[in-house]
N, C-alpha and C positions, 0 to 999 in steps of 0.2 A: 729552709727547704720545705717546711710544711706550708708556709705562706705561698711559695711558688707553686706548690701542688694545688692549693685552693684556687689560685688565680687560673691555673690551667684548667681545672674542673669547671670553673665558672665560664671561661671562654668556650669550652666544649659545649656546655649547656646552652649558651647564647647562640652558638653556631647551629646546634640541633633545632632550637626554637625558630631561628631564622629560616632554616630549610622547611620546617613544618608550616611556617607562615606563608612562604612562597607556594608550597604545595596546596595549602588551603585556598589561597587566592586563585590559583589555577583551577581548582575544583569548582569554586564559586562562579568563576567566569564561564566554565563549561556548562554548569547548571543553568546559569542565566541565559546563555545562548540557546540551550535546549528548550527552556521555558518560552522564550520569544518565538522560536520556530513552531513549537506546539500551539502557541496562541494563534499564530497565523494559520496553521493547519485547521485548528478548530473553527476559526472565523470562516475560512473557505468552505469547510465541510458543512457548517451550519447554513451558509448561504445556498449551497448546492442542494441540501436536503429540503429547504423551503421551496426551491424551484421544482424539485422532483415531486413534491406533494401536490403541486399545481398541475402536473401533467394530466391530460385528459385521454391519452391513448398511448399504446406501446411505442409507436413511432416517435411521439413527442418525448416520452420518457428516455428513449434511446438517444435522441438528439440532445436533450438536456445533459445527460450523463457525458456524452462524448465532447460536447462543447465546453462544459465545465472542466473536464480533465485536461483538455487542450489549452484553453485560455487561462483559467484560474490556477490550475495546478501545474501548468506548463509541462505536461506529460507528453512524451513523443508519440506513443501509441496507446490507444485505449479501445476496448471492445466490450460489448454486452452481448452475450449469446443466450438465447432462450431455447430450451429444449422443446422440440415438437417435430411434427412430421410434414407439415405443409409449409411451402415457401410463402413468405410474407413480404410486403414491400414496406420499407421504412425502418426495419429492424432485422437483425440476423437470427435465423432459426437454424438449428442443427439438431439432428436426431441424437438422442442420448448415446446410442450405440456408436455413432460416428465420432462424437466427442470423446467417448471412452477409448476408442481405438487410437485416436490422435494424441490425447493428453491424459488419459485415464490413469496412467502410472504415476502421474504427479500428485494426485489426490490421495491422501491417507486419512481416512476417517473424517472426511468432509471438513478439513481444516484449510486455512490459508496456506498458500505456497509462495515462497519468494526465493529467487535465485537465478542463476544462469540456466537457460533452457537450450535444448537441442534445436538445430536449424528447423527441423520439421515441426516441432512444437510451436516455435515462434511464428512460423509461416502460417500454421493453422489459425492461431489466435489473431495475428495481424497480417493479413494478406498484403503483399507489397513491401513488407519490411525486408531488410537485406539479409535476414537469416542469422544474424549474430546479435546477442544481447542478453538481457535479463528481463524478468517480469515478476509482478505480484498478481496472483490469481486468487480470487475469492469465490467460493461456491455460493449460489443463491439457494437458500434452503427454506422450504415451507414444510408441509407435511411430508414432502418428498423433495428430491433435488429438482429445482426449476431451471437452472442454468448457471451462468457464471458471469462475473465481471473481471476484467484484467486490465492492467496498465503495464506498459513496457518501454524499454529503452534499448537503443543500439549499443549502449555502454554496458558491458557484461558485469560491471561492478555496481551499477546504479541501484538494483534491487537485490539485496543479499539476504541469506537465510537468518541473519541475526537482527534484521530490522523489525521494528514494531509495525503492526498492521491494524492498530486500534481504529483509526479514522476510516480506512478502507472497509474494515469489518462493519463499522456503523453504517456506512453508505450501502453495503450489501444487505444489511438487515432491513433498511428502509425500502430498497428496491424489492426485496423478497416479499414484503408486506403489501406493496402496491401491485405486484404482478397479478395476483388472482382477480382483483377488482378491475384492472385494465384489460385483462384477457377476455372478459365477458363481452 
């Protein structure tokens, strides 16, 4: 009876170890997949940053940003909005007051915002979109708020509040540093 009990205990231990092994393999696969995706994002971000650094004007900066988001990152919608009072050609300018009226409730302490947006918010950011979806919005910060960059999708679940914004944040930091020089 004691021998049968020992066999049962060992079988139970082996079973538990097999389950843990399966779980660990699953975790490792998930981590490997995540690492490969981050590696691709890093490569695309790095390439985009180098192109942004070569921009000689705000219209060129805007074009590089939008082209890279569309072609390299395969983002459905993208925009760069610079705060100002005068209409410009080649890039989008909005008054800070108008932007605050349209999407100001989204920003809490100048941090990135990701998630499903209201129809009016999406249409302000991405004119011509169908009014449903999600977005990731990143403020452009210098000594003061300079504007924003945003990427969006008609899929309401594409950009969620629990997703990481490291790469978009890095791109926003680079754009924020380039704006003062290119604005002169």
